[in-house]
C-alpha positions in Angstrom: 0.5 -7.5 -29.4 -2.0 -7.3 -32.2 -1.7 -5.0 -35.2 -4.3 -2.5 -33.9 -2.6 -2.1 -30.5 0.7 -1.7 -32.3 -0.6 1.1 -34.5 -1.8 3.0 -31.5 1.8 3.3 -30.3 2.3 5.8 -33.1 0.7 9.0 -31.9 -1.8 10.6 -34.3 0.0 13.9 -34.3 3.6 12.6 -34.1 6.1 13.5 -36.8 6.0 10.0 -38.2 2.2 10.1 -38.5 2.4 13.5 -40.2 5.0 12.3 -42.7 2.8 9.3 -43.5 -0.3 11.4 -44.1 1.6 14.0 -46.1 3.0 11.3 -48.4 -0.4 9.8 -48.9 -1.8 13.2 -49.7 1.1 13.8 -52.2 0.4 10.5 -53.8 -3.2 11.3 -54.4 -2.3 14.8 -55.6 0.2 13.2 -58.1 -2.4 10.9 -59.5 -4.9 13.7 -59.8 -2.5 16.0 -61.6 -1.2 13.2 -63.8 -4.5 11.7 -64.7 -7.8 13.0 -63.4 -7.2 16.7 -64.1 -6.0 16.2 -67.7 -8.9 13.9 -68.5 -11.4 16.4 -67.0 -9.8 19.1 -69.1 -10.2 17.0 -72.3 -13.9 16.3 -71.5 -14.5 20.1 -71.1 -12.7 20.8 -74.4 -15.1 18.3 -76.2 -18.0 20.6 -75.1 -16.4 23.8 -76.5 -15.9 25.3 -79.9 -12.5 26.3 -81.2 -12.9 29.8 -79.6 -13.3 28.2 -76.2 -17.1 28.9 -75.9 -19.3 26.3 -74.3 -21.6 24.7 -76.9 -22.7 21.5 -75.1 -23.1 18.4 -77.2 -22.8 20.1 -80.6 -19.4 18.5 -81.3 -20.8 15.1 -80.6 -23.9 15.7 -82.8 -21.5 16.8 -85.6 -19.5 13.6 -85.1 -22.4 11.2 -85.2 -23.9 12.9 -88.2 -20.7 12.5 -90.2 -20.8 9.1 -91.9 -17.0 9.0 -92.4 -16.3 9.7 -88.7 -19.1 7.6 -87.3 -18.0 4.6 -89.5 -14.7 4.5 -87.5 -16.6 3.2 -84.5 -18.0 0.3 -86.4 -14.5 -0.4 -87.9 -12.9 -0.3 -84.5 -15.4 -2.7 -83.1 -15.0 -5.1 -86.0 -11.2 -5.1 -85.7 -11.3 -5.6 -81.9 -13.8 -8.4 -82.1 -12.0 -10.3 -84.9 -8.6 -9.8 -83.1 -10.0 -11.0 -79.8 -11.6 -14.1 -81.2 -8.4 -15.1 -83.1 -5.9 -14.3 -80.3 -7.9 -15.9 -77.5 -8.5 -19.1 -79.5 -4.8 -19.4 -80.5 -3.5 -18.4 -77.0 -5.8 -20.8 -75.2 -4.7 -23.8 -77.4 -1.1 -22.8 -76.9 -1.4 -22.3 -73.2 -3.2 -25.7 -72.9 -0.3 -27.3 -74.8 2.3 -25.7 -72.5 0.5 -26.6 -69.3 -1.5 -29.7 -69.8 0.3 -31.8 -72.4 3.5 -33.8 -72.6 4.6 -31.8 -75.7 8.4 -31.4 -76.2 10.1 -28.1 -76.5 7.9 -26.1 -74.1 10.6 -23.8 -73.0 11.5 -22.9 -76.6 7.9 -22.1 -77.4 7.5 -19.9 -74.3 10.6 -18.0 -75.2 9.5 -17.4 -78.8 6.0 -16.4 -77.7 7.4 -13.7 -75.4 9.4 -11.9 -78.2 6.5 -9.6 -79.3 6.5 -8.1 -75.8 9.8 -6.4 -76.6 8.8 -5.0 -80.0 6.8 -1.8 -80.7 3.4 -2.4 -82.2 4.8 -0.7 -85.4 7.1 -3.6 -86.1 4.6 -6.2 -87.1 2.8 -3.6 -89.4 6.1 -2.8 -91.1 6.9 -6.5 -91.5 3.5 -7.2 -93.0 4.2 -4.7 -95.7 7.4 -6.6 -96.7 5.6 -9.9 -96.5 2.2 -9.2 -98.1 2.5 -5.6 -99.5 2.4 -4.6 -103.1 6.0 -5.9 -103.5 5.9 -8.4 -100.7 7.6 -11.8 -101.0 4.4 -13.6 -100.0 1.9 -11.3 -101.8 0.4 -14.2 -103.8 -0.4 -16.1 -100.6 -2.7 -13.3 -99.4 -6.4 -14.3 -99.8 -7.5 -10.7 -100.2 -6.6 -8.0 -102.7 -4.5 -5.8 -100.3 -2.9 -6.0 -96.9 -3.6 -2.3 -96.4 -6.8 -2.4 -94.4 -8.7 -4.6 -91.9 -6.8 -7.8 -92.7 -3.4 -6.2 -92.2 -4.5 -4.5 -89.0 -5.9 -7.7 -87.5 -2.7 -9.7 -88.5 -0.5 -7.1 -86.9 -2.6 -6.9 -83.8 -2.7 -10.7 -83.4 1.2 -10.7 -83.4 1.4 -7.9 -80.8 -1.4 -9.0 -78.5 -0.8 -12.8 -78.5 1.8 -12.9 -75.7 -0.4 -10.8 -73.4 -3.2 -13.3 -73.7 -0.9 -16.2 -73.4 0.6 -15.1 -70.1 -2.9 -14.8 -68.5 -4.1 -18.1 -69.8 -0.9 -20.0 -68.8 -1.5 -18.7 -65.2 -5.2 -19.7 -65.3 -4.5 -23.2 -66.6 -1.6 -23.8 -64.2 -3.8 -23.3 -61.1 -6.0 -26.5 -61.2 -6.5 -29.4 -58.9 -5.4 -32.7 -60.3 -7.8 -34.6 -58.0 -10.7 -33.5 -60.1 -9.2 -35.0 -63.2 -8.3 -38.2 -61.3 -11.9 -38.5 -60.2 -13.1 -38.0 -63.8 -10.6 -40.6 -65.0 -11.8 -43.1 -62.4 -15.4 -42.5 -63.5 -14.3 -43.1 -67.1 -15.6 -39.7 -68.2 -14.9 -38.9 -71.9 -12.2 -36.4 -72.6 -14.5 -33.8 -74.2 -16.8 -33.9 -71.2 -13.9 -33.4 -68.8 -12.8 -30.4 -70.9 -16.3 -28.9 -70.8 -17.1 -29.6 -67.2 -13.8 -29.2 -65.4 -11.2 -27.4 -67.6 -13.3 -24.6 -69.0 -15.2 -23.8 -65.7 -11.9 -23.8 -63.9 -10.4 -21.1 -66.1 -13.5 -19.1 -66.9 -12.3 -16.0 -65.0 -8.9 -16.1 -66.6 -10.6 -16.5 -70.0 -13.0 -13.6 -69.4 -10.0 -11.5 -68.3 -8.1 -12.4 -71.4 -11.1 -11.5 -73.6 -11.3 -8.0 -72.1 -7.6 -7.4 -72.2 -7.4 -8.4 -75.9 -10.4 -6.3 -76.8 -9.1 -3.2 -75.0 -5.6 -3.5 -76.5 -7.1 -4.0 -80.0 -9.6 -1.2 -79.9 -7.1 1.4 -78.5 -3.9 0.5 -80.5 -2.6 3.2 -82.8 0.7 2.0 -84.3 -0.6 -1.0 -86.4 -3.6 0.9 -87.8 -1.4 4.0 -88.6 1.2 2.0 -90.6 -0.9 -0.6 -92.4 -4.5 0.7 -92.1 -4.6 2.5 -95.4 -8.0 4.2 -95.9 -9.6 2.0 -93.2 -10.2 4.5 -90.4 -10.4 3.5 -86.8 -10.9 5.6 -83.7 -7.2 5.8 -82.7 -6.2 7.0 -86.2 -9.1 9.4 -86.3 -7.8 11.2 -83.2 -4.4 11.5 -84.9 -5.9 12.9 -88.1 -8.1 15.4 -86.3 -5.3 16.7 -84.1 -2.2 16.5 -86.4 -3.8 16.6 -89.8 -6.7 19.1 -89.3 -5.6 20.8 -86.1 -9.2 20.3 -84.9 -8.5 19.7 -81.2 -12.2 19.8 -80.2 -13.1 17.0 -82.5 -10.0 15.1 -81.4 -11.3 15.4 -77.9 -14.7 14.1 -78.9 -13.2 11.0 -80.6 -11.0 10.5 -77.5 -14.0 10.5 -75.2 -15.7 8.0 -77.6 -12.6 5.8 -77.6 -12.5 6.0 -73.8 -16.0 4.6 -73.4 -15.4 1.0 -74.6 -12.1 0.8 -72.8 -13.7 2.0 -69.5 -16.7 -0.3 -70.0 -14.5 -3.3 -70.7 -12.4 -2.5 -67.7 -15.5 -2.1 -65.5 -17.0 -5.4 -66.6 -13.6 -7.2 -66.0 -13.5 -5.7 -62.5 -17.0 -6.9 -61.8 -16.2 -10.4 -63.0 -13.1 -10.5 -60.9 -15.0 -9.7 -57.7 -17.0 -12.9 -58.3 -14.0 -15.0 -58.7 -13.6 -17.8 -56.2 -10.5 -19.9 -55.3 -10.0 -22.8 -57.7 -7.2 -24.4 -55.7 -7.5 -25.3 -52.1 -4.8 -26.0 -49.5 -5.1 -29.7 -50.2 -4.9 -29.3 -54.0 -2.6 -31.5 -56.0 -0.6 -30.1 -58.9 -1.4 -31.5 -62.3 1.3 -33.6 -63.9 0.6 -33.8 -67.6 0.4 -37.3 -69.0 1.9 -38.1 -72.4 -0.6 -38.8 -75.2 1.4 -39.1 -78.4 -1.4 -38.2 -80.9 -2.6 -35.2 -78.9 0.9 -34.0 -78.0 2.0 -34.2 -81.7 -1.1 -32.2 -82.9 -0.5 -29.6 -80.2 3.2 -29.4 -81.1 2.2 -28.9 -84.8 -0.1 -26.1 -83.8 2.4 -24.4 -81.5 5.0 -24.8 -84.3 2.8 -22.9 -86.6 2.3 -20.1 -84.1 6.1 -19.9 -83.4 6.8 -19.9 -87.2 4.4 -17.0 -87.7 6.0 -15.0 -84.8 9.5 -15.7 -86.1 8.6 -14.9 -89.7 7.3 -11.5 -88.7 10.3 -10.7 -86.6 12.8 -12.2 -89.1 11.2 -10.3 -92.0 11.6 -7.0 -90.1 15.2 -7.7 -89.4 15.9 -8.8 -93.0 14.1 -5.7 -94.4 16.2 -3.4 -92.2 19.4 -4.8 -93.8 18.4 -4.7 -97.4 20.0 -1.9 -99.5 16.9 -1.1 -101.6 13.9 -3.3 -101.6 13.1 -5.2 -103.8 15.7 -4.2 -106.5 19.0 -4.4 -104.6 18.9 -7.2 -102.0 22.5 -6.7 -100.9 22.8 -6.7 -97.1 24.1 -3.4 -95.6 23.7 -1.1 -92.6 22.7 1.9 -94.7 19.2 1.9 -93.3 20.6 2.4 -89.8 22.1 5.8 -90.8 19.2 7.5 -89.2 20.8 11.0 -89.3 20.3 10.9 -93.1 16.6 10.2 -92.8 13.6 12.2 -91.8 12.2 11.5 -88.3 14.7 12.6 -85.7 17.9 10.7 -86.4 20.0 8.9 -83.8 19.1 11.7 -81.3 15.6 10.3 -81.1 16.9 6.9 -80.1 19.0 8.4 -77.3 16.1 10.5 -76.2 14.1 7.3 -75.8 16.9 5.8 -73.8 17.0 8.8 -71.5 13.2 8.9 -71.1 13.1 5.1 -70.4 15.8 5.4 -67.8 14.0 8.2 -65.9 10.7 6.5 -66.2 12.2 3.3 -64.8 14.1 5.1 -61.9 11.4 7.6 -60.8 8.5 5.4 -61.7 9.7 2.4 -59.6 10.4 4.6 -56.6 7.1 6.5 -56.8 4.9 3.5 -57.5 6.4 1.2 -54.9 6.4 3.9 -52.2 2.8 4.8 -52.9 1.8 1.2 -53.0 3.5 0.6 -49.6 1.7 3.6 -48.1 -1.6 2.4 -49.5 -1.1 -1.2 -48.3 0.8 -1.0 -45.0 -0.1 2.4 -43.5 -3.6 2.2 -42.0 -4.2 5.9 -41.5 -6.8 8.0 -43.6 -8.8 5.1 -45.0 -10.8 7.3 -47.4 -7.6 8.8 -48.8 -6.2 5.3 -49.4 -9.4 4.2 -51.1 -9.1 7.2 -53.4 -5.5 6.4 -54.2 -6.4 2.8 -55.0 -9.2 3.9 -57.3 -6.9 6.4 -59.1 -4.1 3.8 -59.3 -6.5 1.4 -61.2 -7.9 4.1 -63.6 -4.9 4.3 -66.0 -5.5 0.8 -67.2 -8.8 1.9 -68.7 -7.4 5.0 -70.4 -6.0 4.5 -74.0 -2.6 6.0 -74.6 -3.8 8.5 -77.3 -6.5 9.7 -75.0 -4.0 10.3 -72.2 -1.6 12.1 -74.6 -4.2 14.4 -76.0 -5.5 15.2 -72.5 -2.0 16.3 -71.6 -2.0 18.8 -74.4 -5.2 20.4 -73.1 -4.0 20.5 -69.5 -0.3 21.3 -69.6 -0.4 23.6 -72.6 -2.8 26.0 -70.9 -1.0 29.3 -70.1 -2.9 29.5 -66.8 -1.5 26.2 -65.6 1.5 26.6 -63.2 2.8 23.3 -64.7 2.9 24.8 -68.2 6.8 24.9 -68.0 6.8 21.1 -68.4 5.2 21.2 -71.9 7.5 20.3 -74.7 10.2 18.9 -72.3 11.4 15.4 -71.5 9.7 15.7 -68.1 6.2 15.6 -69.6 7.1 12.5 -71.6 8.3 10.8 -68.5 5.2 11.7 -66.5 2.9 10.7 -69.3 4.6 7.3 -69.7 4.7 6.7 -66.0 1.0 7.3 -65.6 0.1 5.3 -68.7 1.7 2.1 -67.3 1.0 2.8 -63.7 -1.7 0.2 -63.0 0.2 -2.9 -63.8 3.2 -1.8 -61.7 0.9 -0.8 -58.8 -0.7 -4.3 -58.9 2.7 -5.9 -59.0 3.9 -3.9 -56.0 0.6 -4.5 -54.1 0.7 -8.2 -54.7 4.2 -8.4 -53.4 3.4 -6.3 -50.3 0.4 -8.4 -49.5 2.6 -11.5 -49.2 4.5 -9.8 -46.3 3.0 -10.5 -42.9 1.7 -7.3 -41.2 3.4 -8.4 -38.0 6.6 -6.8 -39.3 5.0 -3.3 -39.1 3.3 -4.3 -35.7 6.6 -5.3 -34.1 8.4 -2.2 -35.5 5.7 0.1 -34.1 5.9 -1.6 -30.7 9.7 -1.1 -30.7 9.2 2.5 -31.8 11.1 1.9 -35.0 10.3 4.5 -37.7 8.2 3.1 -40.5 10.8 4.3 -43.1 13.5 2.2 -41.3 11.2 -0.9 -41.5 10.6 0.0 -45.2 14.3 0.2 -46.0 15.6 -2.7 -44.0 12.7 -5.2 -44.2 10.0 -4.5 -46.8 12.3 -3.4 -49.7 14.7 -6.4 -49.5 11.7 -8.8 -49.3 10.1 -7.2 -52.3 13.2 -6.8 -54.3 12.1 -9.2 -57.1 8.9 -7.2 -57.6 10.9 -3.9 -57.6 13.2 -5.2 -60.3 10.3 -6.5 -62.4 8.6 -3.1 -62.1 11.7 -1.3 -63.2 12.3 -3.4 -66.3 8.6 -3.3 -67.2 8.6 0.4 -67.2 11.9 0.7 -69.2 10.8 -1.7 -71.9 7.4 -0.1 -72.3 8.8 3.4 -72.3 11.2 2.4 -75.1 8.4 0.9 -77.3 5.3 3.1 -76.6 4.0 5.4 -79.3 0.4 6.2 -78.7 0.8 7.9 -75.4 3.6 10.2 -76.5 2.9 10.9 -80.2 1.3 14.3 -79.4 3.7 15.4 -76.7 7.2 15.4 -78.3 9.0 18.5 -79.4 11.8 19.1 -81.9 14.3 18.5 -79.1 12.5 15.4 -77.6 11.6 13.3 -80.6 11.5 9.6 -79.6 12.5 6.5 -81.5 9.0 5.1 -81.7 7.7 8.4 -83.1 10.6 8.5 -85.5 9.4 5.2 -86.9 6.1 6.8 -87.8 7.8 9.9 -89.2 10.1 7.8 -91.4 7.3 5.6 -92.6 5.2 8.7 -93.5 8.2 10.1 -95.4 8.5 6.9 -97.4 11.6 5.6 -95.6 10.0 2.2 -94.8 13.2 0.3 -94.5 14.8 2.8 -92.0 11.5 2.7 -90.1 11.8 -1.1 -89.8 15.5 -0.6 -88.8 14.5 1.7 -85.9 11.8 -0.7 -84.8 14.2 -3.6 -84.9 16.7 -1.5 -82.9 14.1 -0.8 -80.3 13.3 -4.5 -80.0 16.9 -5.5 -79.6 17.4 -2.7 -77.0 14.5 -4.0 -75.0 15.8 -7.6 -75.2 19.2 -6.5 -74.2 17.9 -4.6 -71.1 15.7 -7.6 -70.2 18.8 -9.9 -70.4 20.8 -7.5 -68.2 17.9 -7.3 -65.8 17.9 -11.1 -65.6 21.6 -11.3 -64.9 21.6 -8.5 -62.4 18.5 -9.9 -60.7 20.0 -13.3 -60.4 23.1 -11.9 -58.7 21.2 -9.5 -56.4 18.7 -12.1 -55.4 21.3 -14.7 -54.7 22.7 -12.4 -52.0 19.6 -10.6 -50.6 17.2 -13.6 -51.0 19.4 -16.4 -50.0 17.0 -17.4 -47.2 14.4 -18.4 -49.9 16.7 -21.2 -51.1 18.0 -22.3 -47.7 
C-alpha cells in the first residue's frame, strides 16, 4: 500500500486528524507569538516617537544624519569583513589539514578547536585585556597602540567564530570523490591546478555558507565589542547604549532594524546559493584516503599548531587571570575572584539562574522543536500551514540576539498584551533563548526525520495505529541521537548566551553571562573572567555527561546499528 492510500485511512474529521491539525496550528501560533509578533512590534516602534505617535521615517532620518551613529554601520561592516576573511582563511587551511593530509595529531587539533564553542563570547575579550591590555603580559607584542578597538574586537571574534567555520568546512572537504584526484594524478596534473579545478569547486557551496555564517556572527555579536571595543562603536553596542544608557527605545528600535537588514540579506543569499547546490558525491564515489607528504604535512602541522596555541593561550590566560589575587601586583593564586556574592553583578544566584534557565530551555525546547519538526515532516495535512511553519522555523537564524531581545521588550511589556505577566520572569528568558536557537535545532531534527522511511507512517496508518504511538515507539527511538544533540546544544547555548537576554533579565533573574558584563562595567575584571571560565567549564561538564549518557543510551536503544 502506498503512502497516499495509507493516509486516506485516517478520516479527515477523525479525532487523530483533529489532534494533528490542532498541534500544527499551535506550532505556528507559538512561532508567531515568539518571533513574528515581537519583530512586528519593534518595527512599529521604530516609526513612532517617545509618546507613541506615528512619525514615519523621522527616526531613521535622524539616525542617518547623525555622523556618530551612522559611523557604526561602517565600523560593523569593517569588523565583519576582516573577521570573515581571517576566520575563513584559517579555518579552510585547518580543515584541509584535518581531512586531506597525513598530518599527525588530528584528533587533538579537533578537540582543541572545539573549545571556543563552550565559552561565552565575553571570555576571549576578557582574555585579550590580560594579554594585550594596558597591563597585559604581551602588550609589547601588539603592533598597534591599544587593544581597545577594532583590533581587539577582530581578535576576540576570530577566537569565538573559528570553530563554527571549521565544522562547516570539515564537512564540505570530507564529501569528495577520490576518483577525480586519481584521474588528475594519472594525467600528471600539477597540485596547484588540482586544487583550483577540483578541490575549490567541490567545496564552493560549503565555502560560501561559511562566509555568510562568519559575516552574520561577526556583525551581530555584542559580547566582544562590549568588553573590548572601547570607543569604537558598532551596531550591536549602539543598541545597548541607546536602550540602557539613554533610555531611547525608539532609536534602539531603529538601530535594531538596521542591524537586522545585513543579517537577513546574508541569510537570504545563503539560502539562494544553497538551492543551487548539486550533489558532489555519487553512489559510486570512493572516499579519499589522504596520502602522506612529509613537507606538506609538516607545514600544515606547524600552521595548525599555531592555531591551537592561540586558542589555548586565550583560554589559559582567562583561567590564570581568574585565579590571580590582584593583577598585576599580587600574582598569588587564590579563589577570591570566585566569591561572586561579594561582587557587583548578581552573585552566585545569577549562576544558578543560568543553570535553571538552561535546564528548562533544554527540556521544553527539545520537546517543542522535535514534535513540531515531526508534525511538519511526517504529517501531510494542511500543506500551507506546514510551509508557514517551515518559513517561521528558519527565520530565527537571520535575527540577531539583541534585536530579538529588544523586540521582546516592546511586545511583552505592553500592558494590553495578555502575555504581559511573563515579563521579568524566567519564563520570558526561556522563551527568548528557545526562539533564538530554534533554527539549528529544527534543521537537526528535520534532517534526522528525513532519514526515516515514510513507510513506517504508512504501515501504521494501514494498521490503524495512532500517529502518537508510532512517534513514541518508532520515530523517537530512531531519532534519539538527534534528540540528545538538540538538548545539549540548547543547554550549552543557553548557559553562554548574552545578546538575546541582556535586555530581559530582572533583579530576580540575573544570568551569569549578564553578570560578566555587569562585573566588567564595575571594574571587577578578574571576577568577570572567573564567571566566564565557570560558564565554560559548566558547558564542558554538561557536554561530557551528555557524551557518557548518550553512549549508554544508544548502546541499548540503537544496538541494531552496530549488529
